[in-house]
N, C-alpha and C positions, 0 to 999 in steps of 0.2 A: 457544590457540583461534584458528582461522583467521578471517579477515574474513567469509567465507561462514557460518561457524558462529555468529559474533556476529550476523550479519544474521538467521539463522534464529531466534535467541533474541528479537531485536527484533520480528520478525514475530509470534511467539507472544504477545509482550507487547501488541501492538496488538489482537490478537484478544481477549485478556483484558480490556483496557481498554474496548474497544467493548462487551463484554458487561456489565461492571461499571458503567461511567459512562453509556453511551448506551442501555443496554437492548437491544442488538443482538447476537443469538447467530448469529454467522457460521459456520454449520456447513459450508457448501460451502468456504469459505475455509480452515477448519480441516482439512478433508479434503485439500484441495490441498496445504497445508503438510506434512501428515503423509506424503503419498505422493510429492510432487515436491521438497519442500524450499523454503526461502524465496526463493532467487534465481530458480529456475525459475517459481515461483508469481508473483512480482512481474513478471517479464518477460512472462509470459502475460497478466496483467491489464493491464499498461501498453500492450502491443502490440495488445490487442484493439481492434477497430474502434469499439466502443461501450463505455461504462462498464458495469461489472458490476452485478448487482442489489445487491451489498453496497455499492458506491460510492453508488448511488442511495439506499439505505436510510440511509447515513451522511449524505448530503447533506440528506435530509429531516429528520434529527435535528440538523442544524447542526454536524456533527462531521467535516467533511472533513479535519480535522487527524489523524484516525485512519485515513486511507486509505494504501494502499501508495504512491500517487503523492506524497502529502505527505511521507511518511517518506523517500522517495528524493530528493526535491527539497530538503527542508529540512535534511538532515544530510549534509554533504560527506563524511563518513566512508564512506558507502555508494557514492559515485560510481564508484570503481574497478570495481565489480561490474557496471556498466551502460555501454553505448555512449552517446555523446552524443545520438544521435537518440532513445533511450529516455527520457533525462532531459528532453529538449525535449517529447516527447509527454506526459509526466507534467505538466510545467509548463503546457502548452497546455490539458489537460483541467481542471486546477485553475482556471486563469484563466477558462475557459468557464463554470464554475460559480460564479464570483465569489469564489473563495478568495484571501485575501491571502497572497502568497508571502513576505512579510517575516518 
């Protein structure tokens, strides 16, 4: 299994966890994953000028740990899939919303 395929699997897992643990059914996110794949979806969300509605919904539930940004920042395994500026954007967004990056 390639790194991108593992990332796809991890992205579907955060969708399921958000639904099960945070009561958030991220249908738009699921649609993006299904049509674009995990890496393209993550890049689109990270590079957007403002946080997605899903990011905001997870922030309101106190679950920024379930965001794409947190997944990319906190797991070095995924870093080869992203350019440094994307990782920095994800870190910046998490910091702006008070998420602990440790």
